[in-house]
LUMKE-228634 format. One line per field, with one value per residue (C-alpha): x, y, z; residue in one letter. Coordinates in steps of 0.1 Angstrom, whole numbers, padded with zeros to 4 digits. Layout:
% residues N
x <- [X, ...] .
y <- [Y, ...] .
z <- [Z, ...] .
res <- [A, ...] .
% end
This chain:
% residues 407
x <- [-0211, -0248, -0264, -0278, -0316, -0327, -0334, -0353, -0354, -0385, -0396, -0410, -0427, -0430, -0427, -0394, -0390, -0394, -0428, -0414, -0426, -0397, -0392, -0364, -0354, -0344, -0331, -0349, -0361, -0398, -0420, -0425, -0388, -0384, -0410, -0392, -0359, -0374, -0389, -0354, -0342, -0370, -0392, -0429, -0436, -0468, -0463, -0438, -0438, -0414, -0395, -0402, -0373, -0365, -0372, -0338, -0307, -0280, -0249, -0246, -0270, -0262, -0226, -0195, -0182, -0146, -0120, -0121, -0158, -0150, -0122, -0147, -0172, -0146, -0134, -0170, -0177, -0144, -0155, -0190, -0179, -0151, -0176, -0197, -0225, -0240, -0229, -0263, -0271, -0237, -0246, -0278, -0260, -0232, -0256, -0276, -0245, -0235, -0242, -0234, -0267, -0249, -0227, -0256, -0276, -0247, -0242, -0279, -0277, -0246, -0265, -0294, -0270, -0254, -0288, -0298, -0269, -0239, -0205, -0195, -0166, -0188, -0214, -0186, -0173, -0206, -0194, -0159, -0163, -0162, -0144, -0111, -0099, -0074, -0101, -0124, -0096, -0085, -0120, -0126, -0094, -0108, -0141, -0125, -0102, -0129, -0111, -0133, -0131, -0093, -0091, -0115, -0093, -0062, -0080, -0091, -0056, -0042, -0068, -0063, -0026, -0030, -0054, -0030, -0002, -0023, -0033, 0004, 0014, -0016, -0008, 0028, 0017, -0014, 0000, 0026, 0004, -0025, -0002, 0014, -0021, -0032, 0000, -0006, -0042, -0033, -0004, -0028, -0054, -0027, -0014, -0048, -0068, -0046, -0015, -0036, -0050, -0015, -0005, -0031, -0019, 0017, 0008, 0001, 0035, 0052, 0085, 0104, 0093, 0119, 0130, 0112, 0079, 0083, 0089, 0058, 0037, 0050, 0039, 0006, 0000, 0008, -0014, -0043, -0040, -0036, -0050, -0081, -0060, -0038, -0069, -0083, -0050, -0047, -0083, -0078, -0044, -0057, -0087, -0066, -0041, -0067, -0084, -0050, -0044, -0078, -0078, -0042, -0025, 0008, 0007, -0003, 0026, 0051, 0038, 0041, 0076, 0085, 0071, 0097, 0125, 0113, 0136, 0123, 0088, 0102, 0119, 0087, 0066, 0093, 0091, 0053, 0054, 0079, 0057, 0026, 0046, 0057, 0024, 0002, 0027, 0029, -0009, -0017, 0011, 0000, -0035, -0022, -0024, 0003, 0032, 0025, -0011, 0000, 0023, -0007, -0024, 0007, 0010, -0025, -0021, 0014, 0002, 0030, 0035, 0073, 0068, 0038, 0058, 0087, 0063, 0051, 0087, 0094, 0064, 0077, 0111, 0094, 0072, 0104, 0119, 0138, 0138, 0118, 0147, 0169, 0141, 0137, 0174, 0175, 0150, 0176, 0149, 0144, 0164, 0190, 0172, 0140, 0161, 0179, 0147, 0131, 0161, 0160, 0122, 0125, 0153, 0136, 0101, 0088, 0085, 0052, 0066, 0098, 0078, 0054, 0084, 0097, 0063, 0062, 0097, 0089, 0055, 0074, 0099, 0071, 0058, 0092, 0096, 0063, 0072, 0106, 0092, 0066, 0093, 0115, 0088, 0071, 0100, 0106, 0070, 0071, 0102, 0085, 0054, 0075, 0096, 0068, 0038, 0059, 0081, 0050, 0037, 0071, 0077, 0043, 0051, 0086, 0074, 0054, 0084, 0106, 0080, 0080, 0118, 0116, 0090] .
y <- [-0195, -0199, -0184, -0150, -0145, -0119, -0086, -0055, -0018, -0007, 0028, 0033, 0058, 0055, 0070, 0069, 0066, 0103, 0102, 0120, 0110, 0098, 0080, 0064, 0033, -0002, -0033, -0065, -0098, -0088, -0062, -0082, -0086, -0048, -0040, -0063, -0047, -0012, -0022, -0034, 0001, 0016, 0027, 0019, 0014, 0028, 0023, 0000, -0006, -0016, 0014, 0023, 0015, 0041, 0030, 0041, 0044, 0069, 0082, 0065, 0036, -0001, 0003, -0015, -0007, 0005, 0004, 0042, 0039, 0016, 0040, 0069, 0048, 0039, 0075, 0087, 0061, 0070, 0107, 0099, 0075, 0098, 0126, 0105, 0095, 0061, 0034, 0025, 0062, 0067, 0040, 0060, 0093, 0078, 0058, 0090, 0106, 0077, 0080, 0044, 0025, -0008, 0003, 0021, -0011, -0030, -0003, -0005, -0043, -0040, -0015, -0039, -0066, -0044, -0032, -0069, -0074, -0085, -0069, -0044, -0066, -0097, -0078, -0067, -0102, -0111, -0091, -0103, -0089, -0054, -0056, -0075, -0096, -0070, -0043, -0067, -0079, -0044, -0033, -0064, -0056, -0021, -0034, -0059, -0032, -0006, 0018, 0015, 0052, 0052, 0019, 0032, 0062, 0040, 0019, 0050, 0064, 0031, 0028, 0065, 0060, 0028, 0044, 0073, 0048, 0028, 0060, 0070, 0037, 0036, 0071, 0060, 0029, 0043, 0075, 0059, 0029, 0051, 0074, 0045, 0030, 0063, 0064, 0028, 0036, 0068, 0050, 0022, 0047, 0065, 0032, 0017, 0048, 0077, 0062, 0044, 0078, 0091, 0059, 0065, 0100, 0089, 0063, 0092, 0108, 0081, 0085, 0064, 0072, 0080, 0050, 0062, 0066, 0031, 0017, 0034, 0022, -0013, -0011, 0002, -0027, -0052, -0033, -0033, -0070, -0081, -0054, -0074, -0103, -0081, -0066, -0101, -0113, -0083, -0088, -0126, -0122, -0094, -0115, -0146, -0126, -0112, -0146, -0162, -0136, -0143, -0181, -0191, -0182, -0196, -0173, -0143, -0150, -0153, -0121, -0102, -0115, -0104, -0069, -0064, -0071, -0045, -0015, 0017, 0003, -0026, -0002, 0017, -0015, -0027, 0006, 0004, -0032, -0023, 0007, -0015, -0041, -0015, 0003, -0028, -0043, -0010, -0006, -0041, -0042, -0009, -0022, -0049, -0078, -0104, -0103, -0137, -0128, -0094, -0111, -0130, -0097, -0083, -0113, -0107, -0070, -0065, -0067, -0087, -0125, -0122, -0102, -0122, -0154, -0138, -0126, -0162, -0174, -0146, -0158, -0193, -0180, -0158, -0187, -0207, -0180, -0159, -0121, -0102, -0082, -0113, -0132, -0103, -0101, -0137, -0130, -0106, -0084, -0058, -0026, -0021, 0010, -0011, -0038, -0013, 0005, -0029, -0039, -0006, -0009, -0044, -0034, -0002, -0017, 0009, -0014, 0001, 0036, 0027, 0008, 0037, 0060, 0035, 0034, 0072, 0073, 0047, 0063, 0096, 0076, 0063, 0098, 0111, 0081, 0088, 0124, 0115, 0088, 0112, 0138, 0113, 0096, 0127, 0138, 0102, 0099, 0132, 0119, 0086, 0103, 0127, 0100, 0075, 0097, 0126, 0102, 0087, 0121, 0134, 0102, 0107, 0143, 0137, 0129, 0161, 0181, 0165, 0172, 0208, 0210, 0195, 0221] .
z <- [0226, 0222, 0191, 0197, 0192, 0167, 0183, 0173, 0183, 0203, 0209, 0244, 0266, 0304, 0339, 0358, 0396, 0400, 0383, 0352, 0318, 0296, 0264, 0243, 0224, 0236, 0218, 0228, 0215, 0217, 0234, 0265, 0271, 0264, 0291, 0316, 0309, 0314, 0347, 0359, 0351, 0373, 0344, 0343, 0305, 0292, 0255, 0238, 0200, 0174, 0160, 0124, 0101, 0073, 0037, 0026, 0047, 0040, 0058, 0092, 0085, 0090, 0078, 0089, 0124, 0121, 0147, 0149, 0158, 0187, 0198, 0199, 0219, 0245, 0248, 0253, 0279, 0297, 0298, 0310, 0338, 0349, 0352, 0376, 0352, 0362, 0338, 0324, 0318, 0302, 0276, 0267, 0264, 0242, 0220, 0213, 0198, 0175, 0138, 0130, 0136, 0138, 0166, 0183, 0183, 0198, 0225, 0235, 0237, 0259, 0281, 0285, 0295, 0321, 0333, 0338, 0362, 0339, 0342, 0316, 0304, 0303, 0281, 0257, 0254, 0237, 0207, 0199, 0164, 0177, 0211, 0211, 0240, 0252, 0256, 0275, 0298, 0307, 0314, 0335, 0355, 0361, 0373, 0397, 0411, 0414, 0390, 0359, 0351, 0351, 0332, 0305, 0301, 0297, 0271, 0253, 0252, 0240, 0212, 0202, 0199, 0180, 0156, 0150, 0144, 0119, 0101, 0097, 0083, 0060, 0047, 0039, 0020, 0003, -0013, -0036, -0044, -0055, -0075, -0093, -0100, -0116, -0137, -0149, -0159, -0177, -0195, -0205, -0219, -0239, -0254, -0262, -0272, -0280, -0298, -0325, -0336, -0341, -0358, -0385, -0390, -0393, -0419, -0444, -0439, -0461, -0441, -0416, -0380, -0353, -0331, -0300, -0319, -0334, -0299, -0285, -0315, -0309, -0272, -0283, -0306, -0279, -0254, -0279, -0285, -0249, -0226, -0218, -0207, -0186, -0169, -0163, -0149, -0125, -0113, -0108, -0092, -0069, -0058, -0053, -0033, -0010, -0005, 0002, 0029, 0045, 0043, 0045, 0078, 0065, 0034, 0055, 0079, 0051, 0034, 0067, 0071, 0035, 0041, 0069, 0044, 0018, 0017, 0034, 0040, 0060, 0084, 0088, 0096, 0120, 0140, 0140, 0153, 0181, 0190, 0193, 0213, 0239, 0240, 0246, 0271, 0290, 0291, 0302, 0328, 0342, 0345, 0369, 0344, 0352, 0328, 0312, 0305, 0293, 0267, 0254, 0247, 0231, 0208, 0195, 0190, 0178, 0141, 0125, 0124, 0130, 0162, 0172, 0171, 0189, 0217, 0221, 0225, 0250, 0270, 0271, 0284, 0310, 0322, 0327, 0349, 0324, 0328, 0302, 0288, 0285, 0267, 0243, 0237, 0226, 0198, 0181, 0165, 0192, 0191, 0218, 0232, 0239, 0255, 0278, 0288, 0295, 0317, 0336, 0341, 0355, 0379, 0391, 0392, 0367, 0337, 0325, 0326, 0307, 0281, 0277, 0270, 0245, 0228, 0226, 0211, 0184, 0176, 0170, 0149, 0127, 0123, 0112, 0089, 0072, 0067, 0053, 0031, 0017, 0011, -0007, -0027, -0041, -0063, -0074, -0084, -0103, -0122, -0129, -0142, -0163, -0178, -0186, -0195, -0207, -0227, -0244, -0254, -0267, -0287, -0305, -0313, -0326, -0362, -0362, -0351, -0378, -0404, -0394, -0398, -0433, -0443] .
res <- [M, A, K, Q, Q, K, T, S, T, F, A, W, E, G, V, N, R, R, G, Q, T, T, K, G, E, I, V, A, I, N, S, A, Y, A, K, A, Q, L, R, K, Q, G, I, D, P, K, K, V, K, K, A, A, Q, P, L, F, S, F, G, G, G, N, K, K, V, K, S, S, D, I, T, F, F, I, R, Q, M, A, T, M, V, K, S, G, V, P, L, V, Q, A, F, D, I, V, A, D, G, L, D, N, L, T, L, K, R, V, V, L, E, V, R, D, S, V, A, S, G, N, D, F, A, M, A, L, K, E, Y, P, K, Y, F, D, E, L, T, C, N, L, I, E, S, G, E, Q, A, G, T, L, D, A, M, L, D, K, V, A, I, Y, K, E, K, T, E, A, L, K, A, K, V, K, K, A, L, T, Y, P, G, F, T, L, L, V, A, F, V, V, T, G, I, L, L, V, K, V, V, P, S, F, E, E, M, F, A, S, F, G, A, E, L, P, A, P, T, Q, F, V, I, G, L, S, E, I, A, Q, A, Y, Y, L, Y, V, I, A, F, I, V, V, A, G, V, G, F, V, Q, A, L, K, K, S, P, Q, F, K, D, S, F, E, G, F, L, L, Q, V, P, V, F, G, D, L, L, T, K, A, A, I, A, R, F, A, R, V, L, S, T, T, F, A, A, G, V, P, L, V, D, A, L, D, S, V, A, G, A, V, G, N, A, V, Y, R, D, S, V, K, R, I, K, E, E, V, V, S, G, Q, Q, L, N, M, A, M, R, A, Q, K, I, Y, P, N, M, V, L, Q, M, T, S, I, G, E, E, S, G, A, L, D, D, M, L, N, K, A, A, D, Y, Y, E, A, E, V, D, N, A, V, D, N, L, T, A, M, I, E, P, M, I, M, V, F, L, G, V, V, I, G, G, L, I, V, A, M, Y, L, P, I, F, E, L, G, N, V, V] .
% end
């Protein structure tokens, strides 16, 4: 792909085909190009100048575009097109409502590309960082079939369900991790800063300390001597782990496979992967995408290396003439319910509908699993915090209690 030229945002004023004075913003390489783009849209530009940039940017400035932002954009476009708003005008309306300036700039550039004669999907493909191959292919299918409004709605539904699923899994994994991190930090502060103060006070007692107190003081002395090394090790290990995930596909694949084997969490991630598998395959197949091509999209969107590789093997079996349900059964990682619904869908010619029902079922299963996990983990975390932090505090007050009994 050719390297994109640097663009700028230009504020313009002009007269449209009805003779009405109008104004707005356009993203272009230079003012001359901006004027040419406006004329293609039926606007006679009277004034075009580079838009002033704020000295400081807060809130929705040039921040990272999240997948939820793309989902919102697709949903807004689906609503506009379904309401009969012309495509180019729909871009303007949606862009005006975006707080993320980075995404707004991308939307305006896509609008200019469409206004100059390119297809919607072709314009989106210029930004693979924001619009994945599945989204572009589905929109392209809608354009070719003349059902762009319906296809945008399908893409929006798919993305909204995917975002909801990701949010549930993230909630399940984040809550216990954050709580344990706080417990670790609090315990470290107690050992390094608080316990030494008690130790100085106990030195004046002149009596033997209880075993729990001696144990905690020993931990405190180790923590004081090595806490900087522990912090450095954690930081280095964390950075190394993140970099390994980013730069080593083999390490990332092995880690994703390991996660599926983790008790409780592995079951949750498995259900999420199956839900994504069924949802993406249902959406693409319903859009008229051939099964082999649909499986390519599923492999890229399923979200786990084990299931990605299995989908690739399934595709090879399907290409050789095997039925989808039989190819899935040979992988031995798909639940019997999904296999049965796939088989029924193939026999009845309603594969997309049956897979859609399977996706709904497993998304509900993920929801229930998250609720059950939260309900199970909360008391466990409370017990852990009580034993660790409460135990430290009790151990440090034992000598004081014993001194009171002596007196």
